[in-house]
C-alpha positions as CSV (number, residue, x, y, z in Angstrom):
1,X,7.2,15.6,-18.6
2,X,7.8,17.0,-15.1
3,X,8.6,14.7,-12.2
4,X,7.3,14.8,-8.7
5,X,9.5,13.7,-5.8
6,X,7.5,11.1,-3.8
7,X,8.8,8.9,-1.0
8,X,12.4,7.9,-2.0
9,X,12.0,8.0,-5.8
10,X,10.9,10.2,-8.6
11,X,7.6,9.3,-10.3
12,X,6.4,11.0,-13.5
13,X,4.0,13.8,-12.6
14,X,1.1,12.1,-14.5
15,X,1.5,9.0,-12.5
16,X,1.7,10.8,-9.2
17,X,-1.5,12.7,-10.0
18,X,-3.3,9.5,-11.0
19,X,-2.2,7.7,-7.9
20,X,-3.3,10.6,-5.7
21,X,-6.7,10.8,-7.4
22,X,-7.3,7.1,-7.1
23,X,-6.2,6.9,-3.5
24,X,-8.2,10.0,-2.3
25,X,-11.3,8.7,-4.1
26,X,-11.2,5.3,-2.3
27,X,-9.6,3.3,-5.1
28,X,-6.3,2.7,-3.4
29,X,-6.3,-1.0,-4.5
30,X,-6.4,0.1,-8.1
31,X,-3.7,2.8,-7.4
32,X,-1.5,0.0,-6.0
33,X,-2.0,-2.1,-9.1
34,X,-1.1,0.9,-11.3
35,X,2.1,1.6,-9.3
36,X,3.1,-2.0,-9.3
37,X,2.7,-2.3,-13.0
38,X,4.7,0.9,-13.6
39,X,7.5,-0.5,-11.4
40,X,7.6,-3.9,-13.1
41,X,7.2,-2.8,-16.7
42,X,8.9,0.5,-16.9
43,X,11.6,0.2,-14.2
44,X,12.1,-3.6,-14.7
45,X,11.8,-4.3,-11.0
46,X,10.7,-7.9,-10.1
47,X,7.2,-8.4,-8.7
48,X,8.2,-9.1,-5.0
49,X,10.3,-6.0,-4.7
50,X,7.7,-4.0,-6.5
51,X,5.0,-5.2,-4.0
52,X,7.3,-4.1,-1.2
53,X,7.8,-0.7,-2.7
54,X,4.1,-0.2,-3.3
55,X,3.3,-1.0,0.3
56,X,6.0,1.4,1.6
57,X,4.9,4.1,-0.8
58,X,1.3,4.1,0.4
59,X,2.3,3.8,4.0
60,X,4.4,7.0,3.6
61,X,2.1,8.9,1.3
62,X,-1.5,7.8,2.1
63,X,-1.5,6.2,5.5
64,X,-5.2,7.0,6.3
65,X,-6.5,5.7,3.0
66,X,-4.3,2.6,3.4
67,X,-5.6,1.8,6.9
68,X,-9.2,2.2,5.7
69,X,-8.5,-0.1,2.7
70,X,-7.0,-2.8,4.9
71,X,-9.9,-2.7,7.3
72,X,-12.4,-3.0,4.5
73,X,-10.4,-5.9,3.0
74,X,-10.2,-7.7,6.3
75,X,-13.9,-7.4,6.8
76,X,-14.6,-8.7,3.3
77,X,-12.3,-11.7,3.9
78,X,-14.1,-12.5,7.2
79,X,-17.5,-12.4,5.4
80,X,-16.3,-14.5,2.6
81,X,-15.1,-17.3,4.9
82,X,-18.1,-17.2,7.3
83,X,-20.5,-19.2,5.2
């Protein structure tokens, strides 16, 4: 399996492609979950560190999509608590 250099680490090509497809199709939350699970299960990184890596990865690789996701999430949280 080929590897793609992304951010500071090498990710398997299949994973990098999946993350890119999810992020560009507006499913960056799911992409984050996939990457976090990969880091925790395959690389045996604890969850706090994995969450930090996921955030940094998407800030570096998909900043526009991450900003859009954060705005949508913030708006949804406001609506949820404005009962």
